[in-house]
N, C-alpha and C positions, 0 to 999 in steps of 0.2 A: 940712274936713270934708262924708264921700261921703254922700250920701242913700239909703236902703235900696233903692230902685229901681235904680240904677248898680251897686249892688253885686249884687242877684238879676241881671243882664244879664250883669255879668261871669263871674260863677258858670255859667252856663247856656251862655255861649261856651267858657270851658274845658273844659265838659263835654263839649263838642261836638268840641272839638279833641282831646282824648283818645281818644274813642270813634272817630275818621278814623285815628288815630295806630296806634292797637290795632287797627284793621281792617286798614291798611296791613302794620304788623306780619306780622299772620296770614297775610295773603298773601304775603308774602315766605315766612315759614316753609314755608307748602303748597309754594309753588314750589319750593322748596328739596329740600326731602323730596320732590315728585315727582320732580324732577332725579334723585337719587340714586336714585330705584326705579330708572326708565329706565338708567341708569347701570350699577346691582347688575344689572339683568336682561341689559343688556348683556354685562357680564362675565361671567356665567354664562354667557350662549349661545357666548362668545367660548371660557372655559375648557372649556366641555364638548367642542366641535369639538377643540380643542387636544388635551385628554386622550383624545378619539376616537380623534384620526388617532395617538396615540402607544401608548394601548392596543390600539387595532386590530392591529397585525401580533404584537404580545405575546400575543393572545389565539388568534390564528393560530399560531404558534409551538405554545401551550398544545396546540391540538388536533391539530397533525401530532404533538407529541411521544405523543400517547395513539395515536393512528395507527401511531405507529412501534413501539409497546410492543404492537400487536397483529401485528406484523409486515411493515403494509403500508409502504414505502419510498419510493411513488411520490408522496407529499403534499408540495408544494411550499408557500412562504409568499411572499406576492406583494408586490413591492419598492415601495416609495413614498418616492421622494425618494432624495438620498446624503447624510443624515446619519448620525448614530451608529446609530439605528435602522435605517435603511434597511443599513446597514454590516454590521450582524447579522443583519439579513434573509439577505443575498446568503451570511453565513457559515453560516447554519443550513442555506440549501440546498445549500451545496457539501457540507457534512457528510451531508445526506440522500443526496445522490449518491453519496457514499462508501460509505454504508452499504449503499446499494441493492447496487452493484458488489460490495462486499465478501457480501452475503447471496447473489448470485445465486453468486457464484465458490465458495461452499460449497457451494451447492447443485449447482453442476457437480462439485466435489469429490467430495461424497457419492456424488455417481452414478457416479463414474469410479473411486472406492476399492470400490465395491460390485460394481462390475464387475470390477475386477482381484481382488477375493477371490473371486468366486464362480465364476469361469471356472476356476481351477486347481483349485479344490477339487471342482466337478463333474467336471472330466477325471478327477483324483484317485481319486473316489469310483465314476466310472465303469469305470476299468480294474480298479482292486482289485476292483470285483463282478462284473466280468468273469472273472477269474482264477480267483476263488472260486468260482463257480456253474460254471466252465468251457466258458463262453461262447468265452473265449480257448483258442487250443488249447496245449500245453505248449511248444511250438516255437517260439513267438511270444511266451514270459510274458518273456524279456529285454528284449526290444523294447520292452516296452508298461511293463515298469519303468524303463526308462530313461526313457522320457517323467514317469511317475510321480515319478521322481527329480528330472528338471530342474523340474518345476512345482512340489516341494518349493523347492527353491529358491530361485525364483520369492516364492512366498509369504516365504521369511525374508528375501528382500532387503526386501520389502514391511515386513516387521515391522521389521525392521533401520533403517530409513527414517522408519518413524515414531516411533521408539524415538529417534533423532538428533532428532528436532524436537521431542518433549517435552523432553531434555535441554537444548534451545536456547532455549525458551521458557521453563523454570522458573528459568534460568539456572547448571545445575547444572554445563554444561561452560566448565571456565576454560581461559584459553591461557596456555601457557610459552613465552615469545619467549625466543628465542636466537639466534645469527649461524649462517648457513649459505650455503652455495653453490646458489643455484635454478637454475642451468645445469644444475649434477650431477643435482638432484632432476628436472629437467623428464626429463633423460637415462634415469631409471631409470624415470621414468612410460612412458615410449616402451617401453623396454626389456619392463615387462607386458603393454602392449597389443599387444608384437610379431605374435601369432597373427591377432589381429583383424585389422590393418592386411594379412597378408598373405592372409585369406581373402578382402578387398574388392579385392585389390590394386593399395592405394593407393601415391600418392607423399607420402613426406615431406619435410618440409623443415626444417631445425632451424638456423635463425638468432640471431646474439648480437655485441653489439659487444666483449665480453669475454668471452672463455674459462673463466673464474673470475669470477662477480658475485655477491659476499654482500650478503644482506640481513638484518635484524633484523625475525624472525617467527616465530610457531608452526608449526616443520616440519611437524609432523602433520597440523596444519588445512590449509596452504596445498599441501600433498600430495595431501588429500581435494579441492582446489579444481581443482587440475589436474587430477587424475584424474577428475572429475566432466565438465571441459569438454574433453578429451582423447577421452571416451569419449561424449559429445552430437556431439563432431565427427566422430566415426567412424561413429557412429549415422545422421547424416545426409547423410553423403557416400554419393552414388553410387560404382561399382565403376569402380575405374581413376581416380578422383579423386585432389584436392591436399588434404594438411592441411601446415599452417604452423605451428611455434611459432617466436615472433621475440622475444628478448630484449633490449631498449634500455637505454641508461642515457641521462637525460635531461640529464646533466650537474650539475657541483656546485651550480650556482644553485639546484636546485629537490630536488637530494639522494634524487630517486625514481629507480625501475628498472621499466617497463614490460613486462610480461608479457602475449603476444596469443597468442590460440590462432586460427587461420583453417582454413576447410575450404571445399571448393565443393560446391554443392547447391543446393537449391528457396531455400536462406536464410528468413527471417524475415518476413511480413508487416509493413509497418509500422503497421497497426492493434495489433497484439500486443506488438510495442516497449515500450510504457509500461508493460504489465503483467506483463512477462516474469518478474522477481525476485519478483513479489509470491508469498504464499504460497499454497499449492492451485492456482495458477494453471496452466492445460495449454493450449496450442495447439490447434485444430484440426487443424494440421499435425502436430504432435507425437502426437496421438490417432490418426492414422492410421498412421503410421511407426513410433513408437515403443509397444510391444505388454509393456513391462515396469515402464516406469514410470508415476509418479502426479503428476508435476508438482513435485515438491518438490526435486528435485535445487538448480536453479537459485538457489532460496529459499534452502537451506541454504550454496550458494557466496556468494550477497548477505549473508548474517547475519554469515557469517566476515570476509569482508572490512570489513565495516562495524565489527566489533569490534575490527581492527587500525585503527580510524580511517584506512581507505584509500579507494579510488574503481575502481567499477567499472562498465563501459559496454560498446554492443554496436553496432555498425555491420553494415549488411545489404544487399545487391541481392537483390531478391527476386526467385527464380527464378534466381540466380546466385552468391552466396555470404555467409558469414555470419562475423563475428570478435569475439570478446571479449577485452577488455583488462580489464587490474587492475593498481593502481599498490602496490609495495613501499618500504618505507625501505630506503634504499640505507646500506652499511657498506663503508669503506675496507679492502681487505686489512691493514693494518696494524692496525688495530684489533680482528682477529678472534683470539679466545680458544676458541671453541666451531666444530666442523665435524660436518658428519652425516657 
């Protein structure tokens, strides 16, 4: 049997152990909570920097997009890293560069079209006013009326070209493909341009693998392509120069016909070639030599060839020559049902 004194000591010792245990547990809990807080703070800092790294380019893109809305296309997004966000920034900058080029091209086109409209209108108005008020003598009326007539035709060509562009862009123009002899078509085009060729005393070469070369395409559209390319060749070939049309068969493997229009002359500068088929684009060389065009002919040519799912390209030696080449789908003569 325990005495009361022994029982009291045991009780005190137990309370002391309990207090020590509680203190130890509280210390562990406090340590765990403190460590959790540090980990949480570190995680928040890491998440902040990661988020900032991800969101920062997006914010820059947003600011750049707002600049584009105001017509400023010189803003670029900093490219950081090669991850998906970096690739997006590169794509965004490429888009901005394209928009900048397109904007500059449109500005140039508006300046060119304003010039091409204003010049003949000013000439027409001035000569008609001179005839009406008697400034131009009666014996010179016919001479100046011929100039007015030429300027009126120039305006008509410009309006026709703009109308053609509108039809192409709206999708109104449809292409009716059929079989025809592209060699015969090329001959007809050269015949229609015979007077212009003789005026400049040009030599003409017409080369072909087969005298009758049949293709499957829209005859009117391809006639327009050949007409435009041949007229350009004549326009930019100096007197006594050379024009060559070459129609080559690539063989049964490719089932393609290559049609090339070559001319000697100043050629095309290397810097202009990548943009040559762009809508509204007109080279400085063209601006100097071509007083009637507005830089839309080659765009129409490219659009027609693209609609046929064919290809067109240009090779040029600057100050020497230039050659445009496009492909057409070949048809064997045994399959011919329609001919032009």
